[in-house]
C-alpha positions as CSV (number, residue, x, y, z in Angstrom):
1,M,292.1,46.4,-64.5
2,W,288.5,46.5,-62.4
3,N,289.1,50.5,-61.8
4,G,287.7,49.6,-57.8
5,D,289.6,53.4,-57.3
6,A,286.6,54.6,-59.1
7,L,284.0,53.3,-57.4
8,D,281.8,54.9,-55.3
9,L,282.3,52.8,-52.0
10,D,280.4,54.7,-49.4
11,A,277.2,54.7,-52.3
12,Y,278.0,51.0,-52.8
13,L,278.0,50.1,-48.9
14,A,275.2,52.3,-48.4
15,H,273.2,50.6,-51.1
16,L,273.6,47.2,-49.8
17,G,272.9,48.7,-46.2
18,Y,276.7,47.7,-44.7
19,E,277.8,49.3,-41.8
20,G,280.4,46.9,-40.5
21,D,284.2,46.4,-40.3
22,R,285.9,47.3,-43.6
23,S,289.5,45.8,-43.1
24,P,290.2,43.1,-45.3
25,T,289.4,39.6,-43.1
26,L,287.2,36.8,-44.2
27,T,284.6,37.6,-41.9
28,T,283.9,41.3,-43.7
29,L,284.6,39.3,-47.0
30,R,281.3,37.1,-46.2
31,A,279.3,40.0,-44.5
32,L,280.1,41.9,-48.0
33,H,279.4,39.3,-50.4
34,R,276.1,38.2,-48.4
35,A,274.9,41.9,-48.4
36,H,275.3,41.9,-52.1
37,V,273.7,38.6,-52.5
38,L,271.0,39.9,-50.9
39,S,270.6,43.7,-52.2
40,V,271.6,43.4,-55.7
41,R,268.7,43.1,-57.6
42,W,268.7,40.7,-60.2
43,E,267.1,41.6,-63.9
44,N,267.4,39.6,-67.0
45,V,264.3,41.7,-69.2
46,E,267.0,43.5,-71.5
47,A,269.3,40.4,-72.4
48,V,265.5,38.3,-72.9
49,L,265.5,41.5,-75.5
50,R,268.9,41.0,-76.8
51,K,269.4,44.7,-75.8
52,S,273.1,45.9,-75.1
53,R,274.2,46.5,-71.3
54,P,277.6,48.4,-71.0
55,L,279.8,46.8,-68.6
56,D,281.7,50.4,-67.7
57,L,281.9,51.1,-64.2
58,A,279.6,54.5,-64.3
59,S,277.4,52.3,-66.4
60,V,277.1,49.4,-63.8
61,Q,276.8,52.2,-60.9
62,A,274.2,54.1,-61.9
63,R,271.9,51.1,-62.8
64,L,272.5,49.1,-60.0
65,I,273.4,51.6,-57.6
66,G,271.9,54.8,-58.3
67,S,268.5,53.4,-59.8
68,P,266.0,50.7,-58.4
69,L,266.8,48.3,-61.6
70,G,268.9,45.3,-61.0
71,G,271.3,43.6,-63.4
72,T,272.6,41.0,-65.3
73,C,275.1,38.4,-63.9
74,F,277.5,40.0,-65.5
75,E,277.1,43.4,-64.1
76,R,276.6,41.8,-60.6
77,V,280.2,40.1,-61.3
78,A,281.4,43.5,-62.3
79,L,280.5,45.6,-59.3
80,A,281.5,43.0,-57.1
81,A,285.0,43.1,-58.5
82,R,285.3,46.5,-58.7
83,A,284.2,46.4,-54.8
84,G,287.3,44.0,-54.6
85,L,284.7,40.7,-53.5
């Protein structure tokens, strides 16, 4: 459903500055969640201007990982869900 296999996980983790364990444990989940919250910027200017922002993986990944821009709650959640958080 979330197409997580298409996510560039290495780029995402590098963006977060996360170099820790990748095993599926509660400790890893907590560390990744914290890194996501602290590293992925918020931005809602386009939402305030009522501009549409696509939520497909390529668009979300390019905006939140490949650029210094931030995203809305929908974009941030879409990225976290695809990473399995």
